[in-house]
ROZANU-42721 format. One record per atom (N, C-alpha, C, O): residue in one letter; atom name; x, y, z. Coordinates in nm, 4 decimals. Layout:
% ROZANU-42721
ZANU A CA X Y Z
...
% end
This chain:
% ROZANU-42721
ZANU M N 16.6580 12.4389 8.0109
ZANU M CA 16.7538 12.5782 8.0006
ZANU M C 16.7822 12.4751 7.8384
ZANU M O 16.7211 12.3749 7.8011
ZANU T N 16.8826 12.5396 7.7799
ZANU T CA 16.9292 12.4644 7.6355
ZANU T C 17.0718 12.4790 7.5983
ZANU T O 17.1318 12.5666 7.6604
ZANU T N 17.1338 12.4170 7.5169
ZANU T CA 17.2894 12.4063 7.5144
ZANU T C 17.3263 12.5170 7.4795
ZANU T O 17.4428 12.5167 7.5195
ZANU S N 17.3040 12.6445 7.4169
ZANU S CA 17.3009 12.7371 7.3735
ZANU S C 17.3063 12.7989 7.4828
ZANU S O 17.4178 12.8277 7.5261
ZANU Q N 17.2178 12.8267 7.5383
ZANU Q CA 17.2525 12.8867 7.7488
ZANU Q C 17.3504 12.8512 7.8068
ZANU Q O 17.3933 12.9209 7.8988
ZANU I N 17.4032 12.7529 7.7762
ZANU I CA 17.4650 12.6892 7.8453
ZANU I C 17.6504 12.7514 7.8121
ZANU I O 17.7490 12.7722 7.8829
ZANU E N 17.6251 12.7591 7.6987
ZANU E CA 17.7511 12.7953 7.6848
ZANU E C 17.7603 12.9012 7.6332
ZANU E O 17.8370 12.9104 7.5373
ZANU E N 17.6997 12.9964 7.6697
ZANU E CA 17.6708 13.1602 7.6188
ZANU E C 17.6683 13.2421 7.7836
ZANU E O 17.6600 13.3628 7.8060
ZANU G N 17.6793 13.1224 7.8869
ZANU G CA 17.6426 13.1901 8.0267
ZANU G C 17.5271 13.2787 8.0565
ZANU G O 17.5180 13.3697 8.1389
ZANU T N 17.4606 13.2430 7.9909
ZANU T CA 17.3241 13.2764 7.9697
ZANU T C 17.1606 13.2134 8.1227
ZANU T O 17.0555 13.2737 8.1446
ZANU V N 17.1985 13.1146 8.1733
ZANU V CA 17.0922 13.0458 8.2434
ZANU V C 17.1148 13.1166 8.3340
ZANU V O 17.2260 13.1613 8.3621
ZANU Q N 16.9790 13.1438 8.4119
ZANU Q CA 16.9369 13.2253 8.5226
ZANU Q C 16.9253 13.1158 8.6278
ZANU Q O 16.8619 13.0106 8.6192
ZANU K N 17.0304 13.1804 8.7716
ZANU K CA 17.0222 13.0919 8.8651
ZANU K C 16.9264 13.0113 8.8954
ZANU K O 16.8073 13.0404 8.8844
ZANU E N 16.9771 12.8871 8.9423
ZANU E CA 16.8750 12.7673 8.9810
ZANU E C 16.8297 12.8576 9.1624
ZANU E O 16.9090 12.9384 9.2108
ZANU Q N 16.7223 12.8283 9.2197
ZANU Q CA 16.6150 12.9238 9.3498
ZANU Q C 16.5943 12.7449 9.3927
ZANU Q O 16.5891 12.6492 9.3154
ZANU S N 16.5880 12.7463 9.5016
ZANU S CA 16.4732 12.6336 9.6039
ZANU S C 16.4002 12.6608 9.6527
ZANU S O 16.3909 12.7410 9.7456
ZANU L N 16.2859 12.5650 9.5728
ZANU L CA 16.1400 12.5837 9.6272
ZANU L C 16.1131 12.5530 9.7341
ZANU L O 15.9943 12.5242 9.7484
ZANU L N 16.2199 12.5408 9.8844
ZANU L CA 16.1863 12.5034 9.9375
ZANU L C 16.2551 12.5667 10.0413
ZANU L O 16.3774 12.5802 10.0432
ZANU P N 16.1779 12.6056 10.1277
ZANU P CA 16.3076 12.7041 10.2552
ZANU P C 16.3612 12.6151 10.3352
ZANU P O 16.3413 12.4963 10.3604
ZANU A N 16.4457 12.7113 10.3758
ZANU A CA 16.4723 12.6178 10.4849
ZANU A C 16.4616 12.5147 10.5794
ZANU A O 16.5195 12.4063 10.5861
ZANU G N 16.3368 12.5929 10.6859
ZANU G CA 16.2195 12.5700 10.7647
ZANU G C 16.1566 12.5043 10.7188
ZANU G O 16.0597 12.4499 10.7717
ZANU A N 16.1942 12.4910 10.6077
ZANU A CA 16.0090 12.3090 10.5381
ZANU A C 16.0167 12.2394 10.5694
ZANU A O 15.9001 12.2000 10.5730
ZANU H N 16.0885 12.1486 10.6175
ZANU H CA 16.0843 12.0097 10.6722
ZANU H C 16.0311 11.9478 10.7802
ZANU H O 16.0084 11.8303 10.8090
ZANU S N 16.0045 12.1335 10.8756
ZANU S CA 15.9083 12.0525 10.9535
ZANU S C 15.7432 12.0392 10.8912
ZANU S O 15.6521 11.9580 10.9075
ZANU V N 15.7591 12.1547 10.8189
ZANU V CA 15.6009 12.1788 10.7702
ZANU V C 15.5803 12.0472 10.6484
ZANU V O 15.4826 12.0268 10.5763
ZANU I N 15.7205 11.9643 10.6577
ZANU I CA 15.6290 11.8962 10.4742
ZANU I C 15.6578 11.7198 10.5719
ZANU I O 15.6176 11.6180 10.5156
ZANU A N 15.7009 11.7126 10.6589
ZANU A CA 15.6411 11.6258 10.7605
ZANU A C 15.5050 11.6159 10.8830
ZANU A O 15.4383 11.5345 10.9468
ZANU K N 15.5237 11.7651 10.8590
ZANU K CA 15.3377 11.7534 10.9439
ZANU K C 15.1606 11.7442 10.8711
ZANU K O 15.0497 11.7033 10.9055
ZANU E N 15.2310 11.8169 10.7434
ZANU E CA 15.1347 11.7597 10.6377
ZANU E C 15.0744 11.6392 10.6150
ZANU E O 14.9654 11.5830 10.6040
ZANU L N 15.2587 11.6158 10.6115
ZANU L CA 15.1772 11.4406 10.5202
ZANU L C 15.2192 11.2979 10.6752
ZANU L O 15.2304 11.1758 10.6865
ZANU E N 15.2286 11.4361 10.7704
ZANU E CA 15.1370 11.2914 10.9254
ZANU E C 15.2486 11.2133 10.8940
ZANU E O 15.2173 11.0959 10.9133
ZANU A N 15.3769 11.2236 10.8505
ZANU A CA 15.5136 11.1598 10.8376
ZANU A C 15.6556 11.2238 10.9638
ZANU A O 15.7601 11.2588 10.9090
ZANU P N 15.6502 11.2326 11.0951
ZANU P CA 15.7736 11.3471 11.1563
ZANU P C 15.8584 11.2736 11.1269
ZANU P O 15.9640 11.3352 11.1118
ZANU E N 15.8707 11.1324 11.1042
ZANU E CA 16.0442 11.0267 11.0221
ZANU E C 16.0732 11.1322 10.9324
ZANU E O 16.1921 11.1583 10.9503
ZANU L N 16.0441 11.1783 10.8782
ZANU L CA 16.0501 11.2445 10.7395
ZANU L C 16.1612 11.4444 10.7349
ZANU L O 16.2237 11.5026 10.6463
ZANU S N 16.1362 11.4695 10.8475
ZANU S CA 16.1506 11.6019 10.9003
ZANU S C 16.3468 11.5707 10.9226
ZANU S O 16.4180 11.6677 10.9483
ZANU G N 16.3916 11.4685 10.9122
ZANU G CA 16.5474 11.5147 10.9513
ZANU G C 16.5646 11.4169 10.8142
ZANU G O 16.6206 11.3093 10.8354
ZANU E N 16.5298 11.4393 10.7020
ZANU E CA 16.5314 11.3726 10.5954
ZANU E C 16.5058 11.5130 10.4541
ZANU E O 16.5741 11.5489 10.3581
ZANU V N 16.4149 11.5421 10.4930
ZANU V CA 16.3735 11.6644 10.4347
ZANU V C 16.4709 11.7985 10.4785
ZANU V O 16.5004 11.8928 10.4051
ZANU E N 16.4955 11.7857 10.5646
ZANU E CA 16.6241 11.8915 10.6414
ZANU E C 16.7846 11.8922 10.5939
ZANU E O 16.8707 11.9772 10.5713
ZANU R N 16.7694 11.7039 10.5920
ZANU R CA 16.9622 11.6790 10.5787
ZANU R C 16.9336 11.7181 10.4250
ZANU R O 17.0311 11.7790 10.3809
ZANU A N 16.7998 11.6982 10.2993
ZANU A CA 16.8083 11.7078 10.1948
ZANU A C 16.8090 11.8481 10.1843
ZANU A O 16.9242 11.8833 10.1589
ZANU I N 16.7303 11.9472 10.1926
ZANU I CA 16.7498 12.0963 10.1993
ZANU I C 16.8739 12.1712 10.2299
ZANU I O 16.9050 12.2647 10.1561
ZANU W N 16.9646 12.1322 10.3543
ZANU W CA 17.1175 12.1556 10.3668
ZANU W C 17.2354 12.0767 10.2520
ZANU W O 17.3526 12.1128 10.2411
ZANU Q N 17.1649 11.9519 10.1656
ZANU Q CA 17.2609 11.8958 10.0487
ZANU Q C 17.3078 11.9742 9.9404
ZANU Q O 17.4124 11.9956 9.8791
ZANU I N 17.1194 12.0287 9.9422
ZANU I CA 17.0942 12.0969 9.7877
ZANU I C 17.1648 12.2762 9.8163
ZANU I O 17.2339 12.3412 9.7380
ZANU E N 17.1190 12.3132 9.9456
ZANU E CA 17.2258 12.4312 9.9185
ZANU E C 17.3855 12.4100 9.8960
ZANU E O 17.4486 12.4586 9.8021
ZANU Q N 17.4437 12.3223 10.0075
ZANU Q CA 17.5958 12.3299 10.0030
ZANU Q C 17.6502 12.2706 9.8769
ZANU Q O 17.7728 12.2610 9.8715
ZANU A N 17.5747 12.2261 9.7667
ZANU A CA 17.5799 12.2036 9.6738
ZANU A C 17.5824 12.2597 9.5640
ZANU A O 17.6686 12.2306 9.4811
ZANU T N 17.4618 12.3773 9.5345
ZANU T CA 17.4310 12.4824 9.5156
ZANU T C 17.5342 12.5934 9.5555
ZANU T O 17.5514 12.6738 9.4639
ZANU K N 17.6268 12.6255 9.6988
ZANU K CA 17.7510 12.7357 9.7144
ZANU K C 17.8424 12.6996 9.6047
ZANU K O 17.8727 12.7773 9.5142
ZANU K N 17.9012 12.5332 9.6205
ZANU K CA 18.0138 12.4884 9.5627
ZANU K C 18.0412 12.5260 9.3835
ZANU K O 18.1497 12.5468 9.3292
ZANU E N 17.8837 12.5253 9.3115
ZANU E CA 17.8502 12.6005 9.2304
ZANU E C 17.9051 12.6773 9.2571
ZANU E O 18.0270 12.6606 9.2615
ZANU E N 17.8464 12.8119 9.2922
ZANU E CA 17.8855 12.8876 9.2868
ZANU E C 17.9959 12.9676 9.2806
ZANU E O 18.0007 13.0849 9.2436
ZANU K N 18.0762 12.9038 9.3155
ZANU K CA 18.1867 12.9073 9.4049
ZANU K C 18.2874 12.8606 9.2386
ZANU K O 18.3560 12.9444 9.1801
ZANU E N 18.2707 12.6980 9.1853
ZANU E CA 18.3652 12.7046 9.1277
ZANU E C 18.3189 12.7885 9.0002
ZANU E O 18.4235 12.8379 8.9582
ZANU Q N 18.2205 12.8265 8.9229
ZANU Q CA 18.1734 12.9337 8.8682
ZANU Q C 18.2526 13.0625 8.9138
ZANU Q O 18.2870 13.1275 8.8151
ZANU E N 18.2990 13.1294 9.0552
ZANU E CA 18.3933 13.3126 8.9941
ZANU E C 18.5197 13.1742 8.9634
ZANU E O 18.5477 13.1554 8.8450
ZANU Q N 18.5887 13.0860 9.0675
ZANU Q CA 18.7271 13.0363 9.0209
ZANU Q C 18.6953 13.0101 8.8619
ZANU Q O 18.8018 13.0065 8.8004
ZANU K N 18.6291 12.9988 8.8120
ZANU K CA 18.6807 12.9401 8.6581
ZANU K C 18.5974 13.1036 8.5711
ZANU K O 18.5901 13.1006 8.4482
ZANU Q N 18.5438 13.2283 8.6453
ZANU Q CA 18.5916 13.3234 8.5279
ZANU Q C 18.6557 13.4069 8.6545
ZANU Q O 18.5568 13.4775 8.6742
ZANU A N 18.7381 13.4446 8.7421
ZANU A CA 18.8549 13.4663 8.7771
ZANU A C 18.9848 13.3947 8.6833
ZANU A O 19.0752 13.4640 8.6366
ZANU S N 18.9795 13.2921 8.6707
ZANU S CA 19.0865 13.2082 8.5801
ZANU S C 19.1105 13.2328 8.4539
ZANU S O 19.2296 13.2511 8.4288
ZANU L N 18.9944 13.2433 8.3139
ZANU L CA 18.9017 13.2793 8.2377
ZANU L C 19.0223 13.4234 8.2309
ZANU L O 19.1421 13.4298 8.2034
ZANU S N 18.9487 13.4960 8.2594
ZANU S CA 18.9972 13.6653 8.3112
ZANU S C 19.1797 13.6675 8.3253
ZANU S O 19.2599 13.7176 8.2464
ZANU S N 19.2071 13.5931 8.4569
ZANU S CA 19.3604 13.5653 8.4198
ZANU S C 19.4272 13.5928 8.2891
ZANU S O 19.4989 13.6791 8.2385
ZANU Q N 19.3529 13.4443 8.2480
ZANU Q CA 19.3947 13.3773 8.1197
ZANU Q C 19.4626 13.5783 7.9738
ZANU Q O 19.5586 13.6369 7.9240
ZANU E N 19.2972 13.5777 7.9902
ZANU E CA 19.2706 13.6828 7.9177
ZANU E C 19.3299 13.7968 7.9252
ZANU E O 19.3295 13.8628 7.8212
ZANU A N 19.3767 13.8373 8.0082
ZANU A CA 19.4477 13.9585 8.0765
ZANU A C 19.6192 13.9133 8.0388
ZANU A O 19.6644 13.9876 7.9517
ZANU A N 19.7033 13.8244 8.0800
ZANU A CA 19.7693 13.7356 7.9879
ZANU A C 19.8178 13.7726 7.8186
ZANU A O 19.8896 13.8420 7.7467
ZANU A N 19.7502 13.7020 7.8222
ZANU A CA 19.6643 13.6796 7.6540
ZANU A C 19.7215 13.8747 7.5683
ZANU A O 19.7875 13.9040 7.4686
ZANU N N 19.6530 13.9556 7.6723
ZANU N CA 19.6553 14.0979 7.5732
ZANU N C 19.8197 14.1376 7.6269
ZANU N O 19.9027 14.1976 7.5586
ZANU E N 19.8388 14.0878 7.7635
ZANU E CA 19.9595 14.1427 7.7858
ZANU E C 20.0318 14.1068 7.6645
ZANU E O 20.0739 14.2029 7.6000
ZANU K N 20.0556 13.9922 7.6194
ZANU K CA 20.1700 13.9236 7.4823
ZANU K C 20.1170 13.9664 7.3876
ZANU K O 20.1737 13.9582 7.2787
ZANU H N 20.0373 14.0040 7.3957
ZANU H CA 19.9718 14.0887 7.2544
ZANU H C 20.0471 14.2485 7.2420
ZANU H O 20.1204 14.2957 7.1551
ZANU E N 19.9975 14.3006 7.3590
ZANU E CA 20.0551 14.4068 7.3422
ZANU E C 20.2291 14.4202 7.3505
ZANU E O 20.2907 14.5234 7.3238
ZANU E N 20.2807 14.3118 7.3869
ZANU E CA 20.4440 14.2435 7.4007
ZANU E C 20.4623 14.3378 7.2189
ZANU E O 20.5199 14.4419 7.1872
ZANU R N 20.3915 14.2487 7.1492
ZANU R CA 20.4917 14.2060 7.0724
ZANU R C 20.4692 14.2489 6.9587
ZANU R O 20.4812 14.1948 6.8487
ZANU K N 20.4099 14.4264 7.0112
ZANU K CA 20.3228 14.5135 6.8816
ZANU K C 20.4809 14.6148 6.9059
ZANU K O 20.5010 14.7153 6.8377
% end
């Protein structure tokens, strides 16, 4: 991703490459059952961070929309 993509808001949404149930498969393939819990926790943390980021983006967008509406309203009042 580039700076201009970030500024313009054209960055594509990130996707997790690990589905929620991947922890057991990874632990089995690596022959390390103790990793299952760690991978499961990591996947959960990524999901939570993604949800938080999406919520913050929605709030930011809503705030910008309301600011824009207020600015338009003030502009109309001045006419």
